[in-house]
C-alpha positions as CSV (number, residue, x, y, z in Angstrom):
1,M,21.8,26.4,-53.5
2,L,19.6,25.7,-50.5
3,L,20.2,28.1,-47.6
4,I,19.5,27.1,-44.0
5,S,19.2,29.8,-41.4
6,K,20.5,29.4,-37.8
7,R,16.8,29.5,-36.7
8,D,16.1,26.5,-39.0
9,I,19.1,24.7,-37.6
10,L,18.0,25.3,-34.0
11,R,14.4,24.2,-34.9
12,M,15.8,21.0,-36.4
13,K,17.9,20.3,-33.3
14,K,14.9,21.0,-31.1
15,M,12.8,18.5,-33.2
16,S,15.6,15.9,-32.9
17,F,15.7,16.3,-29.2
18,I,11.9,15.9,-29.1
19,M,12.1,12.8,-31.2
20,V,14.7,11.3,-29.1
21,A,12.7,12.0,-26.0
22,V,9.6,10.5,-27.5
23,F,11.6,7.4,-28.5
24,L,12.9,7.1,-24.9
25,M,9.4,7.4,-23.5
26,I,8.1,4.7,-25.8
27,S,11.1,2.5,-25.1
28,A,10.5,3.0,-21.3
29,S,6.9,2.1,-21.8
30,L,7.6,-1.0,-23.7
31,A,10.3,-2.0,-21.2
32,V,7.8,-2.0,-18.3
33,A,4.9,-3.4,-20.2
34,G,3.9,-7.0,-19.9
35,T,4.3,-7.6,-16.2
36,L,1.2,-9.9,-16.3
37,D,2.7,-12.1,-18.9
38,E,6.0,-12.1,-17.1
39,V,4.4,-13.2,-13.8
40,K,2.5,-15.9,-15.6
41,K,5.6,-17.1,-17.4
42,R,7.7,-17.1,-14.2
43,G,5.0,-18.7,-12.2
44,Q,5.7,-16.5,-9.3
45,L,4.8,-13.0,-8.1
46,V,7.7,-10.9,-6.7
47,C,6.1,-8.5,-4.1
48,G,7.8,-5.8,-2.1
49,V,6.7,-5.5,1.6
50,S,8.1,-3.9,4.7
51,T,10.9,-5.1,6.7
52,G,8.5,-6.0,9.5
53,L,5.4,-4.3,10.7
54,P,2.9,-6.3,12.8
55,G,-0.6,-6.4,11.3
56,F,0.6,-5.3,7.8
57,S,3.7,-7.2,6.7
58,A,5.7,-9.4,9.1
59,T,6.8,-13.0,9.6
60,D,5.4,-15.2,12.3
61,E,7.4,-17.6,14.5
62,K,7.5,-20.1,11.6
63,G,8.8,-17.5,9.2
64,V,5.5,-17.2,7.3
65,W,4.6,-13.7,6.0
66,K,1.2,-12.3,7.3
67,G,-0.6,-9.0,7.4
68,L,-3.0,-6.7,5.6
69,D,-0.3,-5.8,3.0
70,V,0.7,-9.4,2.6
71,D,-2.9,-10.1,1.7
72,G,-2.5,-7.4,-0.9
73,C,0.2,-9.6,-2.5
74,K,-1.8,-12.8,-2.0
75,I,-4.9,-11.6,-3.9
76,I,-2.7,-11.0,-7.0
77,A,-1.1,-14.4,-6.9
78,A,-4.6,-15.9,-6.4
79,A,-6.0,-14.0,-9.3
80,V,-3.1,-14.5,-11.8
81,L,-1.6,-17.9,-10.7
82,G,-4.5,-19.4,-8.7
83,D,-2.1,-20.1,-5.8
84,I,-1.2,-17.7,-2.9
85,S,1.9,-19.7,-2.1
86,K,3.5,-18.7,-5.4
87,I,5.0,-15.4,-4.0
88,K,8.5,-14.2,-3.3
89,Y,8.4,-11.5,-0.6
90,V,11.1,-8.9,-0.8
91,P,11.5,-6.9,2.5
92,L,12.3,-3.2,1.7
93,N,12.9,-0.2,3.8
94,S,11.5,3.3,2.9
95,K,14.6,4.3,1.0
96,E,14.8,1.1,-1.1
97,R,11.1,0.5,-2.1
98,F,10.7,2.9,-5.0
99,T,14.0,1.9,-6.6
100,A,13.1,-1.7,-6.4
101,L,9.9,-1.1,-8.2
102,Q,11.2,1.3,-10.8
103,S,14.1,-1.1,-11.6
104,G,11.8,-4.2,-12.0
105,E,13.3,-6.0,-9.0
106,I,9.7,-6.4,-7.8
107,D,6.4,-6.7,-9.7
108,L,4.3,-5.0,-7.1
109,L,4.8,-2.9,-4.0
110,V,2.4,-3.2,-1.0
111,R,4.2,-1.6,1.8
112,G,2.4,1.2,3.7
113,T,3.1,3.6,1.0
114,T,1.2,7.0,0.9
115,W,-0.3,8.1,-2.4
116,T,1.0,11.6,-3.1
117,L,1.2,13.9,-6.1
118,H,4.9,13.7,-6.4
119,R,5.0,9.9,-6.2
120,D,2.1,9.5,-8.6
121,T,3.8,11.7,-11.2
122,A,7.5,12.4,-10.9
123,L,8.6,8.8,-9.9
124,G,6.9,6.9,-12.7
125,L,4.5,5.1,-10.4
126,N,0.8,4.4,-10.3
127,F,-1.2,3.8,-7.1
128,A,-3.6,1.1,-8.0
129,A,-5.7,0.7,-4.9
130,T,-6.0,2.1,-1.3
131,N,-6.2,-0.8,1.1
132,Y,-5.9,1.4,4.3
133,Y,-6.9,5.0,4.9
134,D,-4.6,6.3,7.6
135,G,-3.2,9.4,9.2
136,Q,-0.1,10.4,11.0
137,G,-0.2,10.4,14.8
138,F,2.0,10.5,17.9
139,M,2.9,8.0,20.6
140,V,4.4,9.0,23.9
141,K,5.5,7.4,27.1
142,K,2.6,7.5,29.6
143,K,4.9,8.7,32.3
144,L,5.3,12.0,30.5
145,A,1.7,12.8,31.2
146,V,1.3,14.5,27.8
147,K,-2.3,14.8,26.6
148,S,-1.9,16.6,23.3
149,A,0.6,17.1,20.5
150,K,0.3,20.8,21.2
151,E,2.4,20.2,24.3
152,L,5.4,18.8,22.3
153,D,7.3,22.0,21.9
154,G,11.0,21.2,22.2
155,A,10.5,17.5,22.2
156,A,12.9,14.9,20.6
157,I,10.9,12.9,18.1
158,C,11.8,9.5,16.7
159,I,11.0,9.3,13.0
160,Q,11.7,6.9,10.0
161,S,13.7,8.5,7.1
162,G,12.5,8.6,3.5
163,T,8.8,8.9,4.4
164,T,6.1,11.6,4.2
165,T,6.2,11.5,8.0
166,E,9.2,13.8,8.0
167,L,7.5,16.5,5.8
168,N,4.2,16.3,7.7
169,L,6.0,16.7,11.0
170,A,7.8,19.8,9.8
171,D,4.6,21.3,8.5
172,Y,2.7,20.7,11.7
173,F,5.4,22.2,14.0
174,T,5.9,25.2,11.7
175,E,2.1,25.8,11.7
176,N,1.9,25.6,15.4
177,K,5.1,27.7,16.0
178,M,6.8,24.9,17.9
179,K,10.3,23.4,17.6
180,Y,11.5,19.8,17.8
181,E,14.6,17.7,17.5
182,A,14.4,14.9,14.9
183,V,16.0,11.6,15.7
184,V,16.1,9.7,12.4
185,F,16.3,6.0,11.8
186,D,16.2,3.8,8.7
187,T,13.7,1.0,9.7
188,H,10.6,0.6,11.9
189,D,12.4,-1.6,14.3
190,Q,15.3,0.9,14.8
191,T,12.8,3.7,15.4
192,M,10.9,1.6,18.0
193,Q,14.2,0.7,19.7
194,G,15.2,4.3,19.8
195,F,11.9,5.2,21.4
196,E,12.2,2.5,24.0
197,A,15.8,3.3,24.8
198,G,14.8,6.9,25.6
199,R,16.6,8.6,22.6
200,C,13.4,10.5,22.0
201,D,10.2,11.6,23.9
202,V,7.9,10.9,21.1
203,L,7.5,8.5,18.1
204,T,5.6,9.6,15.1
205,S,4.4,7.6,12.2
206,D,1.1,6.6,10.5
207,Q,-1.2,5.8,13.4
208,S,-1.7,2.2,12.1
209,Q,2.1,1.7,12.3
210,L,2.2,3.1,15.8
211,Y,-0.3,0.5,16.9
212,G,1.8,-2.2,15.3
213,L,5.1,-0.9,16.7
214,R,3.7,-0.7,20.2
215,T,3.2,-4.5,20.2
216,H,7.0,-4.8,19.9
217,M,7.5,-3.0,23.2
218,K,8.5,-5.0,26.3
219,N,5.6,-3.3,28.1
220,P,3.2,-1.9,25.5
221,A,1.0,-0.3,28.3
222,E,3.8,2.2,28.9
223,A,2.9,4.1,25.6
224,V,-0.2,6.0,24.8
225,M,-1.5,7.5,21.5
226,L,-2.2,11.2,21.4
227,P,-5.5,12.4,19.9
228,E,-4.2,14.5,17.1
229,I,-4.1,13.1,13.5
230,I,-2.1,15.6,11.4
231,S,-2.2,14.2,7.9
232,K,-4.0,12.1,5.3
233,E,-2.2,8.9,4.5
234,P,-3.9,6.8,1.8
235,L,-1.9,3.6,1.8
236,G,-2.0,0.9,-0.9
237,S,-0.6,-1.1,-3.8
238,V,1.8,0.5,-6.2
239,V,2.9,-0.4,-9.7
240,R,5.1,1.0,-12.5
241,Q,3.6,3.5,-15.0
242,G,3.2,2.4,-18.6
243,D,1.6,-1.0,-17.9
244,D,-2.1,-0.5,-17.9
245,E,-2.9,-4.2,-18.0
246,W,-1.1,-5.0,-14.8
247,F,-2.4,-1.8,-13.2
248,N,-6.0,-3.1,-14.0
249,V,-5.3,-6.5,-12.5
250,V,-4.0,-5.1,-9.3
251,R,-6.7,-2.5,-8.9
252,W,-9.6,-4.8,-9.7
253,S,-8.3,-7.7,-7.5
254,F,-8.7,-5.3,-4.5
255,Y,-12.1,-4.1,-5.7
256,A,-13.2,-7.8,-5.9
257,M,-12.4,-8.1,-2.1
258,L,-14.4,-4.9,-1.4
259,N,-17.4,-6.0,-3.5
260,A,-17.3,-9.4,-1.9
261,E,-17.7,-8.0,1.6
262,E,-20.5,-5.6,0.5
263,M,-22.4,-8.6,-0.9
264,G,-21.8,-10.8,2.0
265,V,-19.6,-13.3,0.1
266,T,-16.8,-14.8,2.4
267,S,-14.2,-17.4,2.1
268,K,-16.4,-19.7,4.1
269,N,-19.6,-19.3,2.0
270,V,-18.2,-18.6,-1.5
271,D,-18.8,-22.1,-2.7
272,E,-22.4,-22.0,-1.6
273,M,-22.7,-18.6,-3.1
274,K,-22.1,-20.1,-6.5
275,K,-25.7,-21.3,-6.4
276,S,-27.0,-17.7,-6.0
277,T,-29.3,-16.2,-8.6
278,N,-28.2,-12.6,-7.7
279,P,-26.7,-11.3,-11.0
280,N,-24.1,-9.1,-9.1
281,I,-22.9,-12.1,-7.1
282,R,-22.7,-14.3,-10.2
283,R,-20.7,-11.6,-12.1
284,L,-18.4,-11.3,-9.0
285,L,-17.7,-15.1,-9.0
286,G,-17.1,-15.2,-12.8
287,L,-20.3,-17.2,-13.6
288,E,-21.8,-14.5,-15.8
289,G,-20.8,-11.4,-17.8
290,D,-17.2,-10.5,-18.7
291,K,-15.7,-13.0,-16.3
292,G,-11.9,-12.7,-16.7
293,Q,-11.7,-11.8,-20.4
294,S,-11.1,-8.1,-20.1
295,L,-8.3,-8.6,-17.5
296,N,-6.7,-11.5,-19.3
297,L,-7.3,-13.7,-16.3
298,P,-9.0,-17.0,-15.8
299,D,-12.8,-16.8,-15.3
300,D,-12.5,-17.8,-11.7
301,W,-9.9,-15.1,-10.7
302,S,-12.1,-13.4,-8.2
303,Y,-13.4,-16.7,-6.8
304,Q,-9.8,-17.7,-6.1
305,I,-9.2,-14.3,-4.3
306,I,-12.2,-14.8,-2.0
307,K,-11.6,-18.5,-1.4
308,Q,-7.9,-18.3,-0.7
309,V,-7.7,-14.8,1.0
310,G,-11.2,-13.7,1.9
311,N,-13.1,-10.5,1.5
312,Y,-11.7,-7.2,2.6
313,G,-13.6,-7.3,6.0
314,E,-12.1,-10.8,6.7
315,S,-8.6,-9.6,5.9
316,F,-9.0,-6.4,7.9
317,E,-10.3,-8.1,11.1
318,R,-7.9,-10.9,10.9
319,N,-4.8,-8.7,10.6
320,V,-5.4,-5.4,12.2
321,G,-9.0,-5.3,13.5
322,M,-10.8,-6.7,16.5
323,D,-9.6,-10.3,15.8
324,S,-6.0,-9.2,15.9
325,P,-3.6,-8.0,18.7
326,L,-3.9,-4.4,17.3
327,K,-7.6,-4.0,17.8
328,I,-8.0,-1.2,15.3
329,A,-11.6,0.0,14.6
330,R,-12.6,0.0,11.0
331,G,-13.2,3.8,11.0
332,L,-12.6,5.3,7.5
333,N,-11.9,1.7,6.3
334,A,-15.5,0.6,6.8
335,Q,-17.6,0.1,3.8
336,W,-19.2,3.2,2.3
337,N,-22.6,2.1,3.5
338,K,-21.3,1.5,7.0
339,G,-19.8,4.9,7.8
340,G,-16.5,4.5,5.9
341,I,-15.0,5.5,2.6
342,Q,-14.0,2.1,1.2
343,Y,-16.0,1.7,-2.0
344,G,-15.8,-1.0,-4.7
345,P,-16.9,0.1,-8.2
346,P,-19.5,-2.2,-9.9
347,M,-18.0,-5.3,-11.5
348,R,-20.0,-5.4,-14.7
């Protein structure tokens, strides 16, 4: 007669729990795998963007989506489908964005989302590329004559819920032994409206967002930026974990933009550049080397990105830089060899 001790029974139960957990993990991985094939089959990319932030993702007077983050969607449609018009844009607020991606409602999230430890691990997400290095700042009414964030003790501060901004603000005021009253809103527009209506003295967000929101004011000259930057905010493209093929496509599509700028390849000269004898340029344009094989993409995937969207510098200047109403300097977002930290790994 075979005797089984209580310890053996507990061990067996523990092993069954582990097996179930492993099965669920594998099932979850299989469930999210194959996004590239799904997008190809559908013939359309479903991309999550903000509810409206000038320079990053907003519609123009004709209802056309434009912005740096919108270009982050377009480069994927260009690479995978060869056509930047084959995109369904899904506007999401801060509370909705992660659920929409986790549930499969969207294929990709490009919505001013900060790369953090918690989001990169506990939420089942992967941050594929950083298209904008930012930091949290403060905007105040000029009439308050405030020159520094250190003068904001006791201030009412407008803030958007569900963001890292809330945590950064609490940390900063605790560190500097100051108090504040948080006035919380769900969307960018609501936050800006609260600021203009006088419900708060200060508006805090990523500095790039402050520049964009200021353009919505009836009189933008009434607001000024304070000099302090209180956080690191690497913003970029986000995908679900467990789908390395899709992760690689999203990551290397952005790196293609960076490498194109570094090599001087633009949307205007890319056809002429096909005649180049430079091996790096020829690899970039899919004329030599691996081409699109390792990414399961057409050989001209990077050519389509550059031709239809442009290199990173073109996208930056057009949407948020000196050719845009925001007039944001490149700063950290300049190329690594021009004083910034944007850096495209070799395409070889």
